[in-house]
N, C-alpha and C positions, 0 to 999 in steps of 0.2 A: 641263315636266311640266304636265298639265292635271288639275284637280280637277273632277269632275262631282258636283254636289250636288243632292239631291232630298229633299223632305219629304213624309211621309204621316202620317196620324193614324188611330188606332183607338179604339174604346170601350175603357175600362179593362179590362173583362172579356175582350176579344179580344186584348189586348196580349201575353200570354204565348204564345198560339198563333202570332201573327204574328212575334214575335221568334224563336221556335223555327224557324219556316219560313225566315226569313232566314238564321239560323245554319246550319241543317242541309241546306237545299235550294237556296235562291235564290243566295246568295253562292258556295257551292261549285259550283253549276251554271254560274255565270259563269266561274269559274276553269277548269272542265273544257272550256269552249269554246276555250281556247287562243288567244285573240284576240291577234294580234301587237300589242305596245305596251300591253297591259293590265298594270297594276302593282299590283293589289290594291285592297282596300276596307276601309273602317271603318264601323262602325255606332254611332250615337249615339242614346240613348233618354232622353226627359225625361217624367216623370210630371207630368200636369197636372190631376189630379182626375178628371173624367168622361172625359177623353181622354188618350191617351198619344201623344206626338210621336216619330216615327222620322225620323232624318236619315241618309241614306246618302251616303257620300263614296267615289267610285270614282276611282282614279288611272289616267291614261293618258299615254303618252309625247307624244302630239300629237292634233290634231283628226281626223286620218285614222284613228287607233285608236278614237276615240270613234265615228266613223261606222261602223266595222266592228262595233262593239257595238250601236249604236242605230239604224243605218240612215241613209237620205238626210237625214231631218229629225233632225239631231243633238240637238235640244232636246226631242224627244218622249220622255216617260218610257217606260221598258221595264217594264211591269207584268205579272207572272206571273198567269195566269188564276186559279189557286187562291188567290192572295193578295188579289185585288181585292174579294171579298165581305167581307173583314175590315176594309177601309179605309172610314172615314167620310168622309174628304176627302183630297185630295192636291194637290200642285203640278201645274198643267197643263203646265208646262215645267220641264225640268232646266236648271240654270245651270252654266256652265263658267267656271273661273277659272284663270288662269296662276299656277302655284305659284312663289313667290319664296322662296328660302332665304336666311335672314339668318345671317351669320357670327357 
C-alpha cells in the first residue's frame, strides 16, 4: 500500500469553503474516476491562526495506481482549478510512503 501525502494552506476565512469543496467535490470526484488500485482518502485539518493547514492522504495499492491518478510525474500535485484560488501556499510535490502495518 502507498500513502500519497500533500499539504496545502488557506487563509482562515477561506478554510470552510475549501474544506467543503474537498468533502463534496474533490474527494468524491477522485472516487468517481474509478482508478484501479485507488483505496480511499483521508483529510486532516489543523487551525493555525491566520492560516489553516490541510493534509490529504490518498491510498493506492502501488505506484502504478498513483501514476494512473497523477500522471507520468507521480510527485506532481493534482490541484483542481476551482480550489487553487483558495490556497495561499502548497507543497510543490506530493510525497509517497510505503504503508507498513504493525501487528
